[in-house]
C-alpha positions, 0 to 999 in steps of 0.5 A: 424710443417708445412713445408713452403719451398721446400727442398733447397729453401729459398723462402716461399711457396705461401700457407705460403704467402697467410696465412700471408697476410690473417692473416694481413688482418683479423686484420685490422679494416674495412676488411673482406677477404676470401681465394678462392680455385681453381676449374673448376668453379673458374679458374683465380679468385684471391686468396683472395677476400674481402672488405676493408673500403667499397671497394672490394679487389681482390688479386692474391698472388705469390711467389717472381718473380712469374707472374699471368697467362693471365687468372688471369691478365684478371680477375684482370683487370675486378675486377679493372674496376668494382672499386675493389682494385686489385694487384698481391702481394708477401708479407704483405708489398706489401699489406700494400703499396697497401692499403696505396695508397687507403687511399688517 
C-alpha cells in the first residue's frame, strides 16, 4: 500500500494528486500527457506536459493551498504566451474545469 498523506495530515501528497490527474487525462480521448521530473536542466518546468485536442497542455500540480515558485509561474506564463493551455491545479476537478473552458 502506498502512503499518500504525511502522518497527521489529511491532505493528499502532491505525488498522489499528480497520479490522479495523469490517470484522468490518460483516459480522455484526444489527450496525451507525460509526467516531467525535476533536474538541474528542467527546473521550473510544469509537472505534466502534453497535448489535448491539438493544443499543448502544461500543468503545475500543487497540494491545496500551494503556490508555484516564481520560476514555475514565469515558465507557465511563457507556455501560455505560446498558446498552451496552462494552469496551477490541485485536483482532477480543477483540470476538468480548465479543459471545459477550452471547449468554448
